[in-house]
N, C-alpha and C positions, 0 to 999 in steps of 0.2 A: 862331714858337712851337716849342718843344722837345718831346721825348718825354714822354708822360704828362700833358700839360697838359689841364685841364678848364675850359672857359668855357661858361657858361649864361646865355642872354638878356642879354648885355652888349655894349657898343660899345667897340671897340678901335681906337685911332688908328693911323695909318701910322707906320712906322719904330719900332714898339714891340717890345721884346724881353721875352718871357715865358719865364722859366727852366723847367727840368725839374721835373715833379711839382707845378706850381703850380695852385691852384684860384681861379677868379674866379667868384663867385656872381651870381645874377640881379640885373639892374638896374644894374650897375656901369658906370661910364664911365671909360675909361682914355684920357688925352690922347695926342697924337703924341710920338714920341721917348722914351717912358717906358721905363725899365729896371727889370724885376721879377726879383729874385734867384730861384734854385732853391728849391723846397719852401716857397713863401709861399702863405698863404691870404688871400684878399681877401673880406671879408664883403659881404653884400647891400647894394645901393644905395650903394657907395662911389664917390666921385668923385675922380679923380687928375688934376691939371692937367699940362700938357705939360712934357716934359724933366725929369721927376723920377726919383729913384732910390729904389726900395722895397726895402729890405734886411731887412725883418722883417714878419711877418704882421699884418694889420689885422683884428681881431676884432669890433670895434664897428660895428654896422650904421649905414649912412648917413654915415660918416666923410667929411670933405672935406679933401683935401690939395692945397693950391695952391702 
């Protein structure tokens, strides 16, 4: 995790990169090996499968990215 990252009540997999000033909201699950770009917002209860690249914010709660 980089500087300024905020993670609240979420599960983060191993070997995951979370960029600067990124926010991960309650109940989110981030799989192993995920890359999240700087300054991205991840909404509540978002599920991201392993080895994905997240390049833009996810504002819809409960989104599933496989």
